[in-house]
TIMARDO-67125 format. One record per residue (C-alpha): y, z, x; residue number from 1. Coordinates in Angstrom, 1 decimal, decimal comma. Each point is the difference from the previous one (the first is absolute). Layout:
N
+--------+--------+--------+-----+
|      y |      z |      x |  nr |
+--------+--------+--------+-----+
|      Y |      Z |      X | NUM |
...
+--------+--------+--------+-----+
//
This chain:
258
+--------+--------+--------+-----+
|      y |      z |      x |  nr |
+--------+--------+--------+-----+
|   92,2 |   86,4 |   58,0 |   1 |
|   -1,8 |    2,5 |    2,2 |   2 |
|   -1,2 |   -1,3 |    3,4 |   3 |
|   -3,7 |    0,0 |   -0,9 |   4 |
|    0,6 |   -2,2 |   -3,1 |   5 |
|    2,3 |   -2,2 |    2,0 |   6 |
|   -2,6 |   -0,6 |    2,7 |   7 |
|   -2,6 |   -0,8 |   -2,6 |   8 |
|    2,4 |   -2,5 |   -1,7 |   9 |
|    0,8 |   -1,7 |    3,3 |  10 |
|   -3,7 |   -0,4 |    0,8 |  11 |
|   -0,7 |   -1,3 |   -3,5 |  12 |
|    2,9 |   -2,6 |    0,4 |  13 |
|   -1,3 |   -1,2 |    3,4 |  14 |
|   -3,5 |   -0,3 |   -1,3 |  15 |
|    1,2 |   -2,0 |   -3,0 |  16 |
|    2,7 |   -2,1 |    1,6 |  17 |
|   -1,3 |   -0,2 |    3,6 |  18 |
|    3,2 |    1,3 |    1,6 |  19 |
|    3,2 |    2,0 |   -0,4 |  20 |
|    3,3 |    0,0 |    1,8 |  21 |
|    1,9 |    3,1 |    1,1 |  22 |
|    2,9 |   -1,0 |   -2,1 |  23 |
|   -2,3 |   -0,3 |   -3,0 |  24 |
|   -1,2 |    3,6 |    0,5 |  25 |
|    3,6 |    1,1 |    0,2 |  26 |
|    1,0 |   -1,8 |   -3,2 |  27 |
|   -3,2 |    0,6 |   -2,0 |  28 |
|   -0,3 |    3,7 |    0,7 |  29 |
|    3,6 |    0,9 |    0,6 |  30 |
|   -0,5 |    1,5 |    3,4 |  31 |
|    1,9 |   -0,3 |    3,3 |  32 |
|   -0,9 |   -2,6 |    2,6 |  33 |
|   -1,3 |    2,7 |    2,3 |  34 |
|   -2,2 |    1,4 |   -2,7 |  35 |
|   -1,4 |   -3,4 |   -0,8 |  36 |
|   -0,9 |   -0,6 |    3,6 |  37 |
|   -1,6 |    3,4 |    0,3 |  38 |
|   -2,1 |   -0,7 |   -3,1 |  39 |
|   -1,2 |   -3,3 |    1,3 |  40 |
|   -0,7 |    1,5 |    3,4 |  41 |
|   -2,0 |    2,9 |   -1,6 |  42 |
|   -2,1 |   -2,5 |   -2,1 |  43 |
|   -0,6 |   -2,2 |    3,1 |  44 |
|   -1,2 |    3,1 |    1,9 |  45 |
|   -2,5 |    0,6 |   -2,8 |  46 |
|   -1,1 |   -3,6 |    0,3 |  47 |
|    0,9 |   -0,7 |   -3,6 |  48 |
|    2,3 |   -2,9 |    1,0 |  49 |
|    1,1 |   -1,9 |    3,0 |  50 |
|    3,5 |    0,6 |    1,3 |  51 |
|    1,9 |   -3,3 |    0,6 |  52 |
|    3,5 |   -0,8 |    1,1 |  53 |
|    2,2 |    1,0 |   -2,9 |  54 |
|   -2,7 |    1,2 |   -2,2 |  55 |
|   -3,8 |    0,3 |   -0,4 |  56 |
|   -2,9 |   -2,1 |   -1,2 |  57 |
|   -3,5 |    0,6 |   -1,5 |  58 |
|   -2,8 |    1,1 |    2,3 |  59 |
|   -2,6 |   -2,7 |   -0,4 |  60 |
|   -3,3 |    1,4 |   -1,3 |  61 |
|   -1,9 |   -2,4 |    2,3 |  62 |
|    1,6 |    1,7 |    3,0 |  63 |
|   -0,6 |    3,6 |   -1,0 |  64 |
|   -3,5 |   -0,1 |   -1,6 |  65 |
|   -3,4 |   -1,0 |    1,3 |  66 |
|   -1,1 |   -3,5 |   -1,0 |  67 |
|   -2,2 |    1,2 |   -2,9 |  68 |
|    3,1 |    1,7 |   -1,6 |  69 |
|    2,4 |   -2,9 |    0,1 |  70 |
|    1,5 |   -0,2 |   -3,4 |  71 |
|    0,4 |   -2,9 |   -2,3 |  72 |
|    1,7 |   -0,7 |   -3,3 |  73 |
|   -0,4 |    3,6 |   -1,2 |  74 |
|    2,2 |    1,5 |    2,8 |  75 |
|    2,9 |    0,6 |   -2,3 |  76 |
|   -2,1 |    1,6 |   -2,7 |  77 |
|   -1,6 |    2,4 |    2,6 |  78 |
|    3,4 |    0,9 |    1,4 |  79 |
|    1,4 |    0,8 |   -3,5 |  80 |
|   -3,1 |    2,2 |   -0,7 |  81 |
|    0,5 |    1,7 |    3,3 |  82 |
|    3,7 |    0,7 |   -0,6 |  83 |
|   -0,9 |    1,7 |   -3,3 |  84 |
|   -2,9 |    1,9 |    1,5 |  85 |
|    2,2 |    1,5 |    2,7 |  86 |
|    2,3 |    1,6 |   -2,6 |  87 |
|   -2,9 |    2,2 |   -1,1 |  88 |
|   -0,4 |    1,7 |    3,4 |  89 |
|    2,1 |    2,9 |    1,1 |  90 |
|    1,3 |    0,2 |    3,6 |  91 |
|   -2,4 |    2,0 |    2,2 |  92 |
|   -3,0 |   -0,8 |   -2,2 |  93 |
|   -3,6 |   -0,5 |    1,3 |  94 |
|   -1,0 |   -3,5 |   -1,2 |  95 |
|   -3,4 |   -1,6 |    0,1 |  96 |
|   -0,6 |   -3,7 |   -0,2 |  97 |
|   -2,8 |   -2,5 |    0,4 |  98 |
|    0,3 |   -3,5 |    1,5 |  99 |
|    1,4 |   -3,2 |   -1,5 | 100 |
|    3,2 |   -2,0 |   -0,2 | 101 |
|    1,5 |    2,0 |   -2,9 | 102 |
|   -0,6 |    3,3 |    1,7 | 103 |
|    1,5 |   -1,4 |    3,2 | 104 |
|    3,1 |   -0,8 |   -2,0 | 105 |
|    0,0 |    3,5 |   -1,4 | 106 |
|   -0,2 |    1,5 |    3,5 | 107 |
|    3,0 |   -2,0 |    1,1 | 108 |
|    2,0 |    1,2 |   -2,9 | 109 |
|   -1,0 |    3,6 |    0,6 | 110 |
|    1,4 |   -0,4 |    3,5 | 111 |
|    3,4 |    0,1 |   -1,6 | 112 |
|   -0,6 |    3,5 |   -1,1 | 113 |
|    0,2 |    1,1 |    3,6 | 114 |
|    3,7 |   -0,9 |    0,3 | 115 |
|    1,2 |    3,6 |    0,7 | 116 |
|   -2,0 |    1,4 |   -2,9 | 117 |
|   -3,0 |    1,6 |    1,7 | 118 |
|   -3,2 |   -1,1 |    1,6 | 119 |
|   -2,5 |   -1,8 |   -2,1 | 120 |
|   -3,8 |    0,2 |    0,6 | 121 |
|   -2,1 |   -3,1 |   -0,7 | 122 |
|   -3,8 |    0,5 |    0,0 | 123 |
|   -1,9 |   -3,3 |    0,0 | 124 |
|   -3,3 |   -1,7 |    0,9 | 125 |
|    1,9 |   -3,3 |    0,5 | 126 |
|    0,5 |   -0,7 |    3,7 | 127 |
|    2,7 |   -2,6 |   -0,6 | 128 |
|    2,1 |    2,5 |   -2,0 | 129 |
|   -0,6 |    2,7 |    2,6 | 130 |
|    1,0 |   -2,4 |    2,8 | 131 |
|    3,2 |   -1,1 |   -1,7 | 132 |
|    1,1 |    3,5 |   -1,2 | 133 |
|   -0,6 |    1,6 |    3,4 | 134 |
|    3,2 |   -1,6 |    1,3 | 135 |
|    2,1 |    1,1 |   -2,9 | 136 |
|    2,3 |    2,9 |    0,6 | 137 |
|   -0,7 |    3,0 |   -2,2 | 138 |
|   -3,5 |   -1,1 |   -1,0 | 139 |
|   -3,0 |    2,2 |    1,0 | 140 |
|   -3,2 |   -2,1 |   -0,1 | 141 |
|   -3,4 |    1,4 |   -0,6 | 142 |
|   -3,1 |   -2,3 |    0,1 | 143 |
|   -3,6 |    0,4 |   -0,8 | 144 |
|   -3,0 |   -0,7 |    2,1 | 145 |
|   -2,6 |   -2,6 |   -1,0 | 146 |
|   -1,1 |   -3,6 |    0,4 | 147 |
|    2,7 |   -2,7 |   -0,2 | 148 |
|   -0,5 |   -2,8 |   -2,4 | 149 |
|    1,3 |   -3,3 |    1,4 | 150 |
|    1,3 |   -1,5 |   -3,2 | 151 |
|    2,0 |    2,9 |   -1,4 | 152 |
|    0,7 |    2,1 |    3,2 | 153 |
|   -1,3 |    3,1 |   -1,8 | 154 |
|   -2,1 |    2,7 |    1,6 | 155 |
|   -3,1 |    0,8 |   -2,1 | 156 |
|   -3,3 |    2,0 |    0,2 | 157 |
|   -0,9 |    3,7 |    0,0 | 158 |
|    2,6 |    0,9 |    2,6 | 159 |
|    2,8 |   -1,4 |   -2,2 | 160 |
|   -1,3 |    1,6 |   -3,2 | 161 |
|   -0,5 |    3,5 |    1,5 | 162 |
|    3,5 |   -0,2 |    1,5 | 163 |
|    1,7 |    0,9 |   -3,3 | 164 |
|   -2,2 |    3,0 |   -0,9 | 165 |
|    2,4 |    2,6 |    1,2 | 166 |
|    3,3 |   -1,8 |   -0,5 | 167 |
|    2,6 |    0,3 |   -2,8 | 168 |
|    2,2 |   -3,0 |   -0,6 | 169 |
|    3,0 |   -0,1 |   -2,3 | 170 |
|   -0,7 |   -3,5 |   -1,2 | 171 |
|   -2,4 |   -2,9 |    0,8 | 172 |
|    0,9 |   -3,6 |   -0,4 | 173 |
|   -2,9 |   -2,3 |   -0,6 | 174 |
|   -0,1 |   -3,8 |    0,2 | 175 |
|   -2,9 |   -1,5 |   -1,9 | 176 |
|   -1,9 |   -3,3 |   -0,5 | 177 |
|   -0,1 |    0,4 |   -3,7 | 178 |
|    0,9 |    2,3 |   -2,9 | 179 |
|   -1,0 |    0,1 |   -3,6 | 180 |
|   -0,4 |    2,6 |   -2,8 | 181 |
|   -3,1 |    1,3 |    1,7 | 182 |
|    1,6 |    0,8 |    3,3 | 183 |
|    1,1 |   -1,4 |    3,4 | 184 |
|   -2,2 |   -2,0 |    2,3 | 185 |
|   -0,5 |   -1,0 |    3,7 | 186 |
|   -2,0 |   -3,0 |    1,2 | 187 |
|   -2,0 |    2,2 |    2,4 | 188 |
|   -1,9 |    3,1 |   -0,8 | 189 |
|    0,8 |    1,7 |    3,4 | 190 |
|    3,8 |   -0,5 |   -0,6 | 191 |
|   -0,4 |    1,3 |   -3,6 | 192 |
|   -1,6 |    3,2 |    1,3 | 193 |
|    2,8 |    0,7 |    2,4 | 194 |
|    2,6 |   -0,8 |   -2,6 | 195 |
|   -1,7 |    2,4 |   -2,3 | 196 |
|    0,2 |    2,7 |    2,6 | 197 |
|    3,7 |   -0,8 |    0,6 | 198 |
|    0,6 |    0,5 |   -3,7 | 199 |
|   -1,9 |    3,2 |   -0,3 | 200 |
|    2,2 |    1,6 |    2,7 | 201 |
|    3,2 |   -0,8 |   -1,8 | 202 |
|    1,9 |    1,8 |   -2,8 | 203 |
|    1,0 |   -3,3 |   -1,4 | 204 |
|   -1,5 |   -3,5 |    0,2 | 205 |
|    2,3 |   -3,1 |   -0,3 | 206 |
|   -1,6 |   -3,4 |   -0,2 | 207 |
|    2,1 |   -2,9 |    1,1 | 208 |
|   -1,2 |   -3,4 |   -1,2 | 209 |
|    1,7 |   -3,4 |   -0,6 | 210 |
|   -0,6 |   -1,9 |   -3,3 | 211 |
|   -2,9 |   -2,0 |    1,3 | 212 |
|   -2,1 |    3,2 |    0,6 | 213 |
|    0,4 |    1,1 |   -3,7 | 214 |
|   -3,1 |   -0,8 |   -2,0 | 215 |
|   -2,0 |   -0,9 |    3,1 | 216 |
|   -3,2 |    1,8 |    1,1 | 217 |
|   -1,6 |    0,3 |    3,4 | 218 |
|   -3,3 |    1,2 |    1,4 | 219 |
|    0,5 |    3,7 |    0,3 | 220 |
|    1,9 |    2,4 |   -2,3 | 221 |
|    2,3 |    2,4 |    1,8 | 222 |
|    1,1 |    2,2 |   -3,0 | 223 |
|   -0,3 |   -0,1 |   -3,7 | 224 |
|    3,1 |   -0,9 |   -2,0 | 225 |
|    0,5 |    3,6 |   -1,1 | 226 |
|    0,5 |    1,1 |    3,6 | 227 |
|    3,0 |   -2,3 |    0,6 | 228 |
|    3,2 |    2,1 |   -0,1 | 229 |
|    2,4 |   -2,9 |    0,3 | 230 |
|   -0,2 |   -3,8 |    0,2 | 231 |
|    2,9 |   -2,1 |    1,3 | 232 |
|   -0,4 |   -3,7 |   -0,7 | 233 |
|    1,8 |   -3,3 |   -0,6 | 234 |
|   -2,3 |   -0,8 |   -2,9 | 235 |
|    1,8 |   -0,3 |   -3,4 | 236 |
|    0,4 |    3,2 |   -1,9 | 237 |
|   -2,0 |   -1,3 |   -3,0 | 238 |
|   -3,1 |   -0,9 |    2,1 | 239 |
|   -3,0 |    1,4 |   -1,9 | 240 |
|   -1,4 |    1,8 |    3,2 | 241 |
|    3,3 |    1,8 |    0,4 | 242 |
|   -0,1 |    1,1 |   -3,6 | 243 |
|   -3,5 |    1,3 |    0,3 | 244 |
|    0,9 |    2,0 |    3,1 | 245 |
|    3,0 |    1,4 |   -1,6 | 246 |
|   -2,2 |    1,3 |   -2,9 | 247 |
|   -2,2 |    1,8 |    2,4 | 248 |
|    2,9 |    1,8 |    1,7 | 249 |
|    1,1 |   -2,2 |    2,9 | 250 |
|    3,7 |   -0,3 |    0,6 | 251 |
|    0,6 |   -3,8 |    0,2 | 252 |
|    3,2 |   -1,2 |    1,8 | 253 |
|    0,7 |   -3,7 |   -0,2 | 254 |
|    2,5 |   -1,6 |    2,3 | 255 |
|    1,5 |   -3,5 |   -0,4 | 256 |
|   -1,9 |   -2,6 |    2,1 | 257 |
|    1,9 |   -2,0 |    2,6 | 258 |
+--------+--------+--------+-----+
//
């Protein structure tokens, strides 16, 4: 198994089980003790886990995210979505993302792409993601201007919207408050406007949404369903909304919920 895939698998194991021992890494991935220790040290440096005596443990979301972004029962689902999302990004890409718990998980998984495979650029209007990614080695962070919203930590307004006018992003990841056959939605019109600008600057738009967002609607539409390039979700594959989106050209990727 190549190192990138191994690091991702170690992170997934720690997120799922809560911890891993060095000897488990050696046995599970058929690597030397020195390699296992280097892998855990590298992941700890990226703040994707906490190094412990003889192994590593999960980084508590409550310690690494602002209060408003502490995760609940859907943490595992968001993590699985993020793991799948990160596989769609090439090392060295320019990646846009808005705020939210799911996109925060995506950012953490993208940090694995920097393990000796080239610098990654993250362009975001989410101050919590910018703050966390700034300390990650190999991540170049670009943030918008704008007015900060206290509940979502996103920068909004004309400054944020105009920021994307002259930018070209390889891909934009959007977290949403709802998605149905008619499109994707945000609870706030100012956030929706910036999300729309983020999407317009990207060659590809990938929506990341757990099952509870599928079939839900919110106040402001970000994009119509026909503008969604890819959707990654934990909703069942036979969900009628997913079927409708597939018919209009959206690539739907379903991952197994936790």
